[in-house]
N, C-alpha and C positions, 0 to 999 in steps of 0.2 A: 235232746239229751246227748246223743252221740257226738254232736259238734262241740258241746261243752266239754265232754271227756277228752276229745281230741285236742282242744285248746289247752286244757289243764295238763295233759301229758306233754304237749309240745313245749309249753313254758317251763314245766318242771325239768324236762330233759335239757333245755337250753341253760337253765340256771345251774344244774349239776355240772354240765360241761364247762361253764364259766368258772365255777369253783375249782375245777381240776386243771385249768389252763396252764398253770405254772409247772405242771408235772411233765408235759410233753406237747410238742407242736400238734400232735394228732388231736389233742383235746381242743385246740383252737379251731381246727377244721370241723370237728364235731359240734363246737359251739356255733359255727357258721351254719351248719346243717340245722341245728335247733332254731336259729333265727329264721331260716327259710321256712321251716315247718310252722313257726309262729306267725310268719308273714302270710302263709297260705291260710291259716286259721283266720287271721284278720280279714282277708278278702272273702272267705267263705261266710264269715259272720256279718259281712257287709259293714265292717268298720274299717274302711279303706285307709284312714290316717294311720291306724295301728299297723296295717299291712305294709304301707309304704315305709314307715319308720323301721320296722323289722327287716324289710328287704335291704334298706340302707345299712343296717347293722350287719347283715349277712355279708354284704360287700366289704365292709370295713374289716370284718373278721377274716375273710378270705385273703384280703390284701396283707393283713398282719401275719397270717399263716405263711404265705409265700415269702414274706420278708424274713421271718424267723427261720424258716427252712433254708433259705439261701445263705443266711449268715452263719449257719452251723456247718455248711459244706466247705 
């Protein structure tokens, strides 16, 4: 039950941060964090394909964060 709640909270956080990405680069970084949390849920739930995909999305989001941040400076 606790693992299910953790997964639901992680995915919800990730989706809210995705919806807010256009407001600030900080939300892109928080989206990456949400992807990492969702990835950890995937591995804890033993659904490794989900964990791997979310880890890749976390990397993509971090790369986008650094790209957006450097273009604004």
